[in-house]
C-alpha positions as CSV (number, residue, x, y, z in Angstrom):
1,X,-13.3,-11.9,7.7
2,X,-15.3,-14.1,5.3
3,X,-12.2,-14.8,3.2
4,X,-9.0,-16.1,4.8
5,X,-6.1,-14.2,3.4
6,X,-2.5,-13.1,3.7
7,X,-0.4,-10.5,1.9
8,X,-3.5,-8.4,1.4
9,X,-4.1,-4.7,1.7
10,X,-6.2,-3.0,4.4
11,X,-7.3,0.6,4.5
12,X,-9.8,2.6,6.6
13,X,-12.3,5.1,5.4
14,X,-15.4,6.6,7.1
15,X,-14.9,4.5,10.2
16,X,-14.8,1.2,8.2
17,X,-12.1,-1.2,7.4
18,X,-11.5,-2.6,3.9
19,X,-9.7,-5.9,3.2
20,X,-8.5,-6.1,-0.4
21,X,-7.1,-8.9,-2.4
22,X,-4.3,-11.1,-1.1
23,X,-3.6,-14.9,-1.0
24,X,-6.3,-17.3,0.2
25,X,-5.8,-20.4,2.4
26,X,-5.8,-22.4,-0.9
27,X,-2.7,-20.4,-2.0
28,X,-4.5,-18.7,-4.8
29,X,-4.5,-15.0,-5.3
30,X,-7.9,-13.4,-4.9
31,X,-9.7,-10.2,-6.1
32,X,-12.2,-10.2,-3.3
33,X,-13.0,-7.0,-1.3
34,X,-14.9,-6.8,1.9
35,X,-15.6,-4.1,4.5
36,X,-16.0,-4.2,8.2
37,X,-18.4,-1.9,10.0
38,X,-17.7,-1.7,13.8
39,X,-21.2,-0.3,14.4
40,X,-22.8,-3.5,13.2
41,X,-19.8,-5.8,13.8
42,X,-20.2,-7.3,10.4
43,X,-18.2,-7.8,7.2
44,X,-19.9,-7.1,3.9
45,X,-18.7,-8.3,0.5
46,X,-18.1,-5.6,-2.0
47,X,-17.4,-5.5,-5.7
48,X,-14.2,-7.4,-6.5
49,X,-11.0,-5.9,-8.0
50,X,-10.7,-6.3,-11.8
51,X,-7.9,-8.8,-11.2
52,X,-6.6,-11.0,-8.4
53,X,-3.4,-9.6,-6.8
54,X,-1.2,-9.7,-3.7
55,X,1.7,-7.5,-2.6
56,X,-0.1,-4.5,-4.0
57,X,-0.2,-1.0,-2.6
58,X,-3.4,0.6,-1.3
59,X,-4.3,4.0,0.1
60,X,-7.1,6.4,0.6
61,X,-7.1,9.8,-1.0
62,X,-10.0,12.2,-1.2
63,X,-12.5,9.6,0.1
64,X,-11.4,7.2,-2.7
65,X,-9.6,3.9,-2.3
66,X,-6.7,3.3,-4.7
67,X,-5.1,-0.1,-5.4
68,X,-2.0,-0.3,-7.6
69,X,0.5,-2.8,-8.7
70,X,1.0,-6.2,-7.1
71,X,1.4,-9.7,-8.4
72,X,-1.1,-12.3,-9.6
73,X,0.3,-15.8,-9.0
74,X,-2.6,-17.3,-10.8
75,X,-1.4,-15.8,-14.1
76,X,2.3,-15.1,-13.1
77,X,1.6,-11.5,-14.0
78,X,3.1,-8.4,-12.3
79,X,1.1,-5.2,-12.4
80,X,1.6,-1.5,-12.8
81,X,-2.1,-0.8,-13.3
82,X,-4.1,1.2,-10.8
83,X,-7.8,1.0,-10.0
84,X,-9.9,3.1,-7.6
85,X,-13.3,3.0,-5.9
86,X,-15.3,5.5,-4.0
87,X,-17.6,3.6,-1.6
88,X,-21.3,4.3,-1.8
89,X,-22.4,4.4,1.8
90,X,-26.0,3.9,0.8
91,X,-25.4,0.8,-1.4
92,X,-22.3,-1.3,-1.2
93,X,-23.2,-3.1,-4.4
94,X,-23.0,0.2,-6.2
95,X,-19.3,0.7,-5.3
96,X,-17.6,0.1,-8.7
97,X,-13.9,-0.2,-9.4
98,X,-12.4,1.9,-12.2
99,X,-9.0,2.2,-13.8
100,X,-6.8,5.3,-13.8
101,X,-3.3,5.9,-15.2
102,X,-0.9,3.1,-14.5
103,X,2.4,3.6,-12.7
104,X,5.5,3.9,-14.8
105,X,6.7,0.4,-13.8
106,X,5.5,-2.8,-12.2
107,X,5.8,-2.8,-8.4
108,X,5.0,-5.4,-5.7
109,X,5.7,-5.5,-2.0
110,X,6.1,-1.7,-2.0
111,X,4.2,1.1,-0.3
112,X,1.5,3.4,-1.6
113,X,1.1,6.4,0.7
114,X,-1.3,9.3,0.5
115,X,0.3,12.5,1.5
116,X,-0.4,16.2,0.9
117,X,-3.1,15.5,-1.8
118,X,-0.9,13.0,-3.8
119,X,-0.2,9.3,-3.9
120,X,3.4,8.2,-3.5
121,X,4.5,4.8,-4.9
122,X,7.7,3.9,-3.0
123,X,10.3,1.2,-3.7
124,X,9.3,-2.4,-3.9
125,X,10.1,-5.3,-6.2
126,X,10.1,-4.5,-9.9
127,X,10.4,-8.1,-11.2
128,X,12.4,-11.2,-10.4
129,X,12.7,-10.1,-6.7
130,X,14.8,-7.1,-7.8
131,X,14.5,-4.2,-5.3
132,X,14.2,-0.6,-6.5
133,X,14.7,2.7,-4.8
134,X,12.6,4.7,-7.2
135,X,9.6,6.8,-6.1
136,X,6.8,8.3,-8.2
137,X,3.9,10.6,-7.4
138,X,0.3,10.5,-8.6
139,X,-1.7,13.8,-9.0
140,X,-5.4,12.9,-8.9
141,X,-6.3,16.2,-10.7
142,X,-4.2,15.5,-13.8
143,X,-4.1,11.7,-13.4
144,X,-0.4,11.7,-14.1
145,X,2.5,10.0,-12.4
146,X,5.8,11.9,-12.0
147,X,9.2,10.7,-10.7
148,X,10.3,12.0,-7.4
149,X,13.6,11.7,-5.5
150,X,14.9,8.1,-5.0
151,X,15.1,6.4,-1.6
152,X,18.6,6.3,-0.2
153,X,18.4,2.4,-0.4
154,X,16.8,-0.1,-2.7
155,X,14.1,-1.6,-0.6
156,X,11.0,-3.8,-0.4
157,X,8.7,-5.3,2.2
158,X,9.2,-2.2,4.4
159,X,6.6,-0.1,6.2
160,X,5.7,3.5,5.4
161,X,3.4,6.1,6.9
162,X,2.5,9.8,6.4
163,X,3.0,11.8,9.6
164,X,2.8,15.5,10.0
165,X,4.5,17.0,7.0
166,X,6.7,14.0,6.0
167,X,6.7,10.4,4.9
168,X,8.5,7.8,6.9
169,X,10.0,4.5,5.6
170,X,11.5,1.9,7.9
171,X,12.8,-1.6,7.8
172,X,12.3,-4.1,5.0
173,X,15.2,-5.6,3.1
174,X,17.5,-2.9,4.5
175,X,17.1,-4.3,8.0
176,X,16.7,-1.6,10.7
177,X,17.2,1.5,8.5
178,X,14.7,4.4,8.5
179,X,14.5,7.5,6.3
180,X,12.1,10.4,5.9
181,X,10.9,12.3,2.9
182,X,10.3,16.0,2.7
183,X,8.0,16.8,-0.3
184,X,8.9,20.4,-0.4
185,X,12.7,19.7,-0.7
186,X,12.0,16.5,-2.6
187,X,14.6,14.8,-0.5
188,X,15.0,11.6,1.6
189,X,17.0,11.9,4.8
190,X,18.2,9.0,7.0
191,X,17.0,9.1,10.6
192,X,17.6,6.9,13.7
193,X,17.4,3.2,12.9
194,X,15.0,0.8,14.7
195,X,16.3,-1.5,17.4
196,X,15.2,-4.7,15.6
197,X,15.3,-5.8,12.0
198,X,11.9,-6.4,10.6
199,X,10.0,-6.7,7.4
200,X,6.3,-7.1,6.5
201,X,5.3,-5.1,9.5
202,X,3.2,-2.0,10.3
203,X,4.1,1.6,11.3
204,X,1.5,3.5,13.2
205,X,1.5,6.8,15.1
206,X,0.5,7.1,18.7
207,X,1.0,10.0,21.1
208,X,3.4,11.8,18.7
209,X,5.5,8.7,18.3
210,X,6.0,6.1,15.6
211,X,5.4,2.5,16.6
212,X,6.8,-0.5,14.6
213,X,4.5,-3.5,15.2
214,X,5.0,-7.2,14.3
215,X,6.6,-8.4,11.2
216,X,9.3,-10.9,10.3
217,X,12.8,-10.8,11.7
218,X,16.1,-12.2,10.3
219,X,15.8,-15.6,8.7
């Protein structure tokens, strides 16, 4: 990438990767956004976010990239605002960011998951490193957030993924624990725990399995 960064967000859309925000090698939060095209093997700078942020959630819904929440260390401000951008495949400079309805609370180091035509903001820090188990859902048609069933555990720095007809949440500050969400029943159910405690990692699906990759262990 052209910008060295950690604690940033990455999403994929139309066979491209998008690296969003994060903390630079100078320990400053950034609002830079760049995309990678495997066809050309190049990174392209895009329009920046409205504000620098790290620890935010990002997801793709209906060919639109959403970025919500996070923390701006430059101003010591925690965010509940949400901005979105629909990339213009013909002109990257024309891909503008716009605001939509903010979440009901500030969240950082949480997960934003697209599932079943909605966005789910799950857990995270809500200020002063206080974990929450709250969940809220965004409807892109009404542009409204509504509360959904809480996680079974207060949690942050975990991994989450939409798979088949459920959302899976694993690890984070609750160590090896995993739970799954059924949107029809609006219910979280504990499932088998992981073998190792990890946070700041990734969940992916492969061959009808969930794989937990990388992350930080105890201490």
